[in-house]
Each structure stands twice: as C-alpha cells, then as structure tokens.
N, C-alpha and C positions, 0 to 999 in steps of 0.2 A: 529422474536422477536422485536417488535417495542415499543419504549418508547413514552408515550403521549406527552413529551416535550424533544425530542432529543436535545443534544448539537449541533449535525451537522444533516442537514436534505437535502437530494437531491432528486429531482424528475425529471425524465425523461432528464437526462443529456446526451448530444451528443456532440461529438468534430469531426469536419471535417478540414483536412488539404488540403491546395491548393498546388497542384503539377502541373509540367508541362503537365501531362496527365489527369488533372482533379481533383475532389475531392476525397478524401480518408477517409472513416469514420473509425476513430480509437477508438471512445467510441460510443456506441449505446444504447440510452435509459436506462441509469442506474438509479435505485431508491435505495436509501440508507439512513437508520437512525442509528446514532451512539449516544448512551446514554453517559451521563457524567460519567466519570471513567471508562468506558468500554475499554477492550483490544480486538480489533477486527483485524483479519488477512484477508487480501485479496490476493487470490492465484490465480495461472494460469501460462500458458506457456508464454515465451516472445512473445510479439504481442498481448497479451490479453487486452491491454489497462489499465493495473493496474497503472501504474506510471502516464500516461496521465490524467487519471480521477482525480487523486489527485493534479496533477499540475494545472489542470483546476480550482479546487476548491480555490487553492492557488493564482491563477491569475499570474501564471508563465509561461504560454505557449507563444510561439513566436507570431509574427503578422499573420503568415500564417495560424493559427488555428482559426477557427469559433466555437465559444461555444454557445451552445442553451441549456436552461433548462426552465422548468416550475417553479422550485424553487431550490435555493441554499441558506440555512440560517445558520449561525452560532450564536447560542444562541440568536435567533430572529431577528438578523441582515442580511439582505438581501445583498449577496456578488456579485449579478450579476451587480448592477449598482453603485457599490462604486466609489467615486472620487478617485483620484491618492493619495491625501494626506490622506484620511480617510483609504485607503488601507494600506498604509505604517505604519499607526499607529497600526493597527491591526495584520498585518503579521509580525512575529518576536516577538511580545509581547504576544499576546493571542493564536495565531496560529504559529506553527513552523515546520519545515521540516528538516529532515536529508537525504542528497542526496546520491545517490548510490555510487559515486566516489568521495572520499574526496580529492584526489590530483588534480582532475579537478574543484573542487568546492571551494577550498581555493586558494586565490590570492598568486601566488609564489613570488611576488614583496614585500609583507609586511610580517612582523612577526606575530606569532600566537597571541602574546599579543595585537598587535595593532588591528587586526581583531576582537578578542574576546571582546576587550574594546569599540569597535565601536558600536556594538549592545547595550551595557550598556548606553553609551553616548546618543545614538539616541533615545532609548525607555524609558530609566529611568532617564536621565539627572544627573547621578552621577558626582561628581567631580573627579579629577584625582587620588586622594589618595583612594577614594572609590571604583573607578573602578578598580584600581590595586589590592585592597584587595579582591574584588568580583571576579576578574579573577582568583586568586591563589584559592580561596574556590572553584570555579567551577572545575577547573583542579584537585583539590584533590577529589571532588565528584566523578569524572569519572575515578578514579584510576590513574592519571598521576604521575610518579615518578618525584621527584624533580620539582615541578610546578613552582616554581619562576624562575629557570633557563630556563625552556621550554618556558616561555613567550617571551624570546629573540630570539628563534629559528625560521627559516623559515620552510615552510612545507617540502622542500625537505631534510631537516635535520632530519626528524622524520620518523618512519616506517609507513606503512599503517595503522597498529592498533592504533598507536598513533594519527595519523591524524583523524582517525575515532572517537576517543575520543574527540579531540578538536572540531569536528563537533557536537558531542552530547552536549558538553559543551557550545558551542554557541547557540544551539537549546534550551537548558533548562535555558538559562541565564537569561530570564525574566519571569521564572516560568509560562510557557504557559498552557493554559487549554486544548489545543489539540496538541499533538505531531504526525506527520506523519514520519514514519521511512522507507525509500525506499530501501529495500534490504540492510540493514546496515552491513551485515556480508559478502557481496560479496568480493571475491578475498583475503579474510583472512584465516589464517590456523585454523584448527578446534578448537585448545586451545582459540585462540583469539575470535573466533565466540562465544563459550560458555560464556566468560568473557563480551562480549558486549551485549548478550542477557540477561544475569544475571543483568547487569547494568541497561538496560532499564527497565526490569520488576520490578527491585528494586526500581527505581526512580518513576515508575508509582505507586507502592504500597505506597511509602512514601509521594508523593505529591497529589495523587489522580487524577493526570491528565488522560485524555482520550489518548489512544494510539492506532494508526492505524499502523499495520505491514504489509508492502508489502513484499511478498516472493513468490518463487516457491518451497521452501523446506517444504514439508508436515511434516517432523520430527520437524522442529522448530515449525510449527503451532501446533502440538501435545503437545509440552512441555510448550507452553506459552499463546496460545490464548484462550478466552472465547467464541467467536463466529467467524465463517469462512463465508466468501463471495467468491464464486469461479467465476471467469470471464473467458470468452471464446470469442475471436474475437471481444472484445469491449462490449460484453454482460455480465450481471450477469445471471448465468444459476443455482446457488443454493445458499442458505443462511440458515445456521444451527448453533446451538450451537456446539462446537466442538466435544463433546462426541457423540452426536447424528449423526452428519456427518461421524464420523469414523465408528460408529456401523451400520449405515444405510444410505448410500448415495442413492439419488433418481435420479440423473441425470447420464446417462452413463459416461460423461466425468469425473465427480467427482469419479466414481467407477474406472474408467480405471486409474486416477492419484493414488488412493489409491493402487491399484493392482500392480503399479510399485514400491511400496515401498519394499526394500530388505527384511524387516522382515515379509512381508505377502507373499512372493514367495513361492509357492509350488512345482515349478520345478528349475532346475538349472539354466536355461536361464530367465531372467527377462522378464515379458510381456512389450510390448511397444504399444503405440497408433500409428498406420500406418498414413502417410501423414503429412501434415503441416497445421498450422493456415491460413485460408484463407487471402488473400491480398486485394488489391483495386479492382482488375479486375476478381477475381475468387470466389466472395461471392455467395453462393448458394441462390436460390429462397426461399427455406423453412428453415428448421433448419440449422443453420451454421454448426452445428457439424455432420450432416447427411453424408458427404463423408467420414467420419473417424469412423462413428458408425457401429458396427457390427449388430445392430438391427433395422437400418433405413429402413423404407418402402416408398411407393409412397407418402404416407401422409407427412411423414417427410421431403421428398426431394422436395414437392410441395408447402407445406403450413408452415408458420411460427407458431411455437408452442406456446401455451398459457402459462402463468405463473401460476403454481399450487399454492394452498393455503398453508398457513404456516406449516399445518400438513403433507404436501408432500415436505417440505424443500424449498418451493417457487422455485422449479425446473422449468426451461423453457424447457418443454419436453412434447410432446404428450402422451408418454407412461412412466411415472415415474417408476422406478424399485420397484417391489413388490407390486404396486398399481393397474394399469389397464392392465399390461402386464404380461403373464405368464413366460416371459424370465427372466432369471437371469444372472447377470454378475458375473464370477468367480473372488473372491477377494483373 
C-alpha cells in the first residue's frame, strides 16, 4: 500500500556494524513508505532489525554503524546528508521516538521536569513560565497523577509505567508529525500495557500524527495497527493491511508467527518456529528463512527470493502461500 507522497520514504536501507570479526549486516535492503496519519506496525523476532532500521532513520546509531540507502526522505527532506544543526532542529520537533527502556533513556541525574522542559526550550523557545505550564499540560495528557509534583521527581522515584508516560510526554512535547514507538510496553504489566497503547492510539487520533509501532506482540498489532510490515533477519518479508495479513499471510514466517498465537492454537501445545534468527556468520546463501522453513527446497536454499507484487503481500518468497505452491501452512 504505497502513498504517492508518503511522509516517510525509505529505499534500499542497509545497516552494517563493524565488529572485531568483521561486518555484521543488521538491516538489509529495506523499502518502506509511510503515509501521513498512518499507524504502521513493524513486527518480527528479536534480531530482525526493527529498532536498528528506525534508529538509522533518526540518525541515532553509533559510529560503528555504516548506513547506506538510495533514499531516506521525511516530507521531502533528504535525511541522509543533513548537517548536525539541521538534524537537531528536525529530530525531537517533527520526528520523535519513544525508546524501549525508559529507565536507561532518562537521565538519572536530572528531574523529570528539567528533562521535559529542555525539549520545549530547545525546539520551541518557550520562556520559563510557558515551559512549566506546557510540561504540566503534557503530563496531564499522558495520564500522570499529580503532574506538578511529579515534575520535581527523579526517574528512580517513579514506576516503570510512569517513566514510560514521561517518555511519551517528551516525545509529543513539540507535536511531532511522526512518532516512532519502540516496544513501548516492554516490561510493563498487562494493565499498564493496555493504558499505554490506548494513550498512543488516542494521541494519534487526536493529533493526526503518523505512528510507527515497533513490537513483537501480534496481539498488540491486531488491536492497534492499520498496516503491518514483517521483518526477518534485517529484511522486510511481508507488507499488508492488518486485516489482510491476519486473514491470509503469504510468507511462511508470517504464517508461523500467527500460528503461535494462543487464540489460533488447535492443539494443547503451541506451535513454535525451530532454530534462531541467523547472525553475522550463519546467513544462508538463499532465503534467510530457509533453514527454519518447513517448505524450503533447493531453490530456496540456493537463490535469494524475489519480492512479490502487492497482491501477494510483497512477500519476499519464492513460493507465496496459496499462490504458486500447493502447500499450506496450518494456522
């Protein structure tokens, strides 16, 4: 599902990390269009390159990362060659990110209020009184109890859920057009998870911002997303509207993820995907999923698969399920 003028456009994005043993490719040829106001979910196991691909877009990867891309544009602005000052003006104002671990993302040496007001001072140039009023307003928006008192608290004095709300408040402080939420409910209990997700989707509906949700929880995807991008070993392997993906996955990896959902289980023991995501030195020659795929043949193991057309979910597979192969995946 491609928009003629997407807010975010990525073409052939790859990220290599320099290690003591050589280069490790964490992201491999990602193409992605995200429309203005869209809610996109990026899913996949740990090690699939979900966070790394979005950190590359934000320019937040360390010096050990080598980023290459044919195109990375945000609202027509080329992000690949932005100067430091230009990037700092853009990131945090028009593009923002909620990080996975709030306790490691917030500075333990400064109060919540100081860190929240710093973004307002840097990007909006508000005076001290306006910054204070806006900080209280933001904490109220994210459902923080007694927001004025919380401004004086340090991160260690708040619970994980409260710190996550602070991270969301900082991310939306300048009313960004694009918000990337990197596993925002990790390590939170189920009740708080639901509250955070409701908060994010509510903010998206109220402000019209574009939201990219990075997660490995297919249940969260089913409840929140409009479109789903499935990643595996750094590659995008499927891209469909959420209802279509759940009704008819075309890539065996997507089908295996869905088959592992408890509500879809037909036996007492949940099905699993054997093996692990390939690392730096065990990447297959052909399809990266072939060592774990029950339907892989010599073609899969020896030749890199093509990307199928949108009618087949843009699946990166030689034999999309239900299209060119008689085999079926039990779901």
